Phi, psi and omega in degrees: 000142176249127177268103188286334183257012173281120186253344183228149178293156186298322182302321181290325179291320179303312182296316186298325186260016177300327185294338181300332182297337179293338178283347183271137174293164182299323179230072181289129177287127182232125179292136175088012178107179183283145177238129175268115185292349177274348181271152174305142182283132179245138179200160177275134182294148179303155181304132178088357180264129180298138181239162175284165179295155181303135179084353179287143181242128179264111188268147177253159186298334177283001179095008182273121171283102196273331190215066174290108184272161177104030186285161181298153176296137179086359181291125181260113184291339188237128178288154179274078185242033190296314181295323181287323182280348186306319183290336180274331185259344180268123182298131177274078183292300183056029187098116184295134177295129190294336183277358174299119177226154178247129184292180177282085180226163174266132178240126175250131181242126175240100184255165177247319184269148177297321184288333177286322177295318181295316179298322177295319177299314179295321180296320179295336177268358179288150183300327180290341176255018185297331182276340184274156175249119186247127172245133183242125181228160181259145176132353176063206180300317178301323177297320180295319180300312181298319184288321186275359175289338186236356181215155182291158180271146181278177177300332181220136175237134176241119178237152181239139176213113185266013181279178176296162182303327179299311181293322179300312182295318177300317177292329179293322176299317177295322182294329180297334187285339183252357183275142177282161178297135175094355180283135177261146183233127177250131182247132176250123182227180182261346186257126175263082184219137187288327182289318179296321175306311182295324179293323175297317175301318179299326178279003174096006174291137188283322185204145175236129180239148179259126177291145008274153182250153180252155181307310182295331174295318173299312182302312180302319182294315180296314180300322182291331182289326189253007179290143180255118178303335179270002178300133179300158178299141181234122179273169179276135178259134183234112183264127176250130178220143177271143179291332175207164179302137176082010176289340179093021182300318181294315178301318179294317178299315185289317180288329178291317179297320177297319178294323178295325180279321187267327180266319180270336178083023180264136177294125185228146174235134173256131175243117182265107179269004176274082189300316184275333188233015185299146183243005184300321179297315178298313183300327182258006177056050180238152177230077187294148180273326184236288175080204189293331183295320179293322180297315178294333181284339180217062183297330182287342182262001183291139174212179185299320179293315180293323181294319182296326180283332177281335178284150173249129180271111175283314178221182181298328185243004181234125179236163191219127165260097188275156177274148181295331179054049173232159181248021184282342183236151179276350177051056175270087186248143183284152175301327182296328178297315179299318183293317178293319180292315177302315182298320178292319182293329183290350174272001185258347185198152179299333182225131178237115182266119179262114174268100187264141181286165176271076177219169178229109178222176180302310185291331176297314180300314182295322182288323179294320182288325183273355181288150177287335179217137177238132177239118180261119178261128183223152172263153187283062178224173190291317182302313181296323180297315179300308187293319181296323179295316178300315184293313185292321181297313180299315183293320177299320182287329178278348179231067188290346182253008182248163173295152180294163176301153169285148178238122178242126175269119185247158180053047178276130176095036174293127183303129177080354183264124171302134178232153173276126180303150184297323178300314178294323181298305181298323180295321184291332179264344186072022178224117177285134179303135174292325177194164174240137179254119184297151177282126174215087185300320181295314180294309182296318179299315176298316179298320178296316182292331181263005182065036182242158171266157183301322181299332178270323184286323182208079188299334183261013182279163178297318181299319175302314177300320182297315181295320179295322179293316180298322180295322178292323183292308183286333177271347183058034176230152177267157175295141179296141178272111181263317179268181178294151177307136178093348179244141176289140175302146184301128178083003179231155175260126178292141183295132174290347182258005191293326176295318179299317183296321180293326177293322184289327177297000000 
């Protein structure tokens, strides 16, 4: 038999998984006698399955004698180490890394359980899997054997087998006979056991997951298999969008990005995608020569040198891709250009703040759904409530495995204006506001006219505290502690929302 999906020699696998022995107790009870995990696994084939003669060895290309048949009666090939092996076999997701992406590949899933099929379907709809093509079929490994007897195998096969370890390993050996070279295989099984895991790895299986599986668990496993160690760094994208015109989304985006760079100390890039009316250049008192329009005009030519030339450095840690803010062009740009430019810019800084215009186009929809974090900025009125609900519902449906968008209420407390209370506003949307920014026409007007951020214009104001808090929330980082605990750092006002932020974290 030829194992087509074995990609590494047995010696390399053996060295790589030596650490797994640390999870075993000194005297692990194993039914049927002691098992040396370094020795080839021997087992009796399932009832009704044709077997090789006693003592015959079916060799794999890596040198593994995979199925020496004729084991003693009652021999248990897998030790009962479920509790010990859980730490080794259960993926430690702790929140899926946002930079996990899957390339343009075909993925075939052969499941047995309904919940596995549903998880695979949800994973296939995830934004991180948007470039891959996923086919979901019923039948487990036997279904895969039947299918690939007449068609080539894709780059990745995910198969499920809820049978005992003996049957699972036998079916995997059968699957190896019909797999093309280079095909990766992920197996979903019922047994959480480290010895079974090691035996599957020896046979060339790329990953083993224990049912039931979750969508993010599948995405993390697939992304890990196709991750490139040489892949350039990818930062987190944070999209700010207004529920209606005049909600102040750009002002919130710029001040939050400034707080992330100056207070948290994270390198941040602002991308102003409001090409005809963008205000990022005005807010930072900059007059860029090219900016984001030039990048969108030649997305295929972008590289690190060209991006650096197009960016304007506002501070040591804050850079800006400003909009041209002219009406001389119709700006008929393809959605793919926005996606490519955003992807390239994400390689320049840990955080990329996308300042999105209040329009609705194909590229806007795609950008909102693909962003790592979405912040919807609304004013406490009925029009904002309606529009914010439409946006949040659409984003939720397009991002079923992500947290809902953040909601920020801006311009709260305008004198004489009837307002919807924050509690009622959040209840109608099903999203509690992350914070409310008080209305202060004099402060915001003066800062805008002077090309300043609120943190510089009024460092001790409530609005300044709000932006620092929002910076912590979207960056998932705390403000650095400069003074002793319990005391505000000199020259700064401690955030009045810090307690709320810690609870949310």
